[in-house]
C-alpha positions, 0 to 999 in steps of 0.5 A: 431493518436494523441488522449486523453488517460489515463496514469498511474503513477506507483509510485503513484499506490498502487495496489488497482485494483479499476481502473481495476474494473471501466474500462468497456472496459478491457483496464486496468489490474494488472501486478506485483501488479500495474495497467497497460494500457494493450492496447491503442485500448481498452481505449475509453478515457472517464476516468471512471477509474479516479474517482475510483483511490484513489491516483490520479495515473491516468491522461489524456494525448494526445499522439500517440495511436491506435484508440479506437476499439469497435469491439475488445473490444466486442470480448474480452468481449465475450472471457472473458465470454466464458473463465471466469477468476478466481473469484477474480481479484482485489487487492491482499490485499483484496483477501479472504484467510483462514489459517490452525490453528496452534497448540496452545502453552501451556498457559503462566503464565501471559498474554503478556504485551503491549509494546506500550509506547505512544499515539496516534499511528495513523500517522494522529493523532500523533503530530509532536513535541511530546516529546516522539520522542526525541532520539526515535527508530521509528517503522512505521507499516502498521496496519495489521502487529500487527494482522498477526504477533503474537509476534508483540509487543515484536519483533517490538514495544519493546523500540520503538515509534510506528506509524501505518497507512494503505496506502490503506484506509487512504485518504492521503499520509503520506510523508509530516507528516513523513518528519516533524516528522523526520526533527523536532526531534532527531530520532535515527533509523526507522523501517518499518513493512509492509505486503507482499501485493502490496498496503502496498508498499505505507507506505514503499515509504512514509518513504523512501520519508520522509527520503530523504526530511528530509535531514537526514541520519538515519539507517532504515530497512524494514521488510515484513510480510506475510499474514499468519504471517511469516517474509519474509525479 
C-alpha cells in the first residue's frame, strides 16, 4: 500500500540516537552508528522522531510500505521487556566509560606551553577574513580531542591555526562557514582531528564538503582519536 512513512537521510544523520529514543514503536534502531528504519510495519507515520532529530535527517515520504501493524509492535515490546537490551542503547558518543589510570610520568622541569596562536577558536566565532588565516596550516578539531589526547597542543596545534567545534551539540552545519574561510584565504593545508565516535563524523564531513565547495585543491588529512586517548589513524 502507498502510505506516509519516515525516511532517514544517512548523510545528514550524526548518529546521536535521539530519534530511536523518541520512537515509541521501536521502528528506528542504530546500525553502524547511523539511524535506520528497521521495519516499515513498526512505523505509525506520526513522526514523533522528527522534532527529536537535531540535523533534519528525517522527513516524511509517501511510498509503497507495509501497513502499520500495532499487534506486531506490541509483541515486540513484550519481547523487549522479557529480554531487555543492555542498559545503554543511545549514541555511542554519550556512553559512560571509565579508563584505567596510566602510570604518571616524572614531573617535567617546566609546565607545557600552549601552542594556541590565535583567538577565537570556536568555528562559529572565528571571523572569515582574519589575518591569521593567510598562509595558515589549518587544524579543524572536535573539541573533545584536546581532552582525550594528552599531548594535543604539541602534536596537533603547533604551527597551526586551530578551529574547534562539536557537530553534535552545535546547532549548525559548519560547511558554509568553513567554505568561506577556505575560499577567501590562502590556506596551505587542512588537518581534521576527530574522535572515534560516530557523531564526530559530522566535522569530517563538513570539512570535506567545504573543500569541495571552495573549488580549491588543498592537502588535507583526517586523524581519529580513540576515547581513551590513542591515535587510531
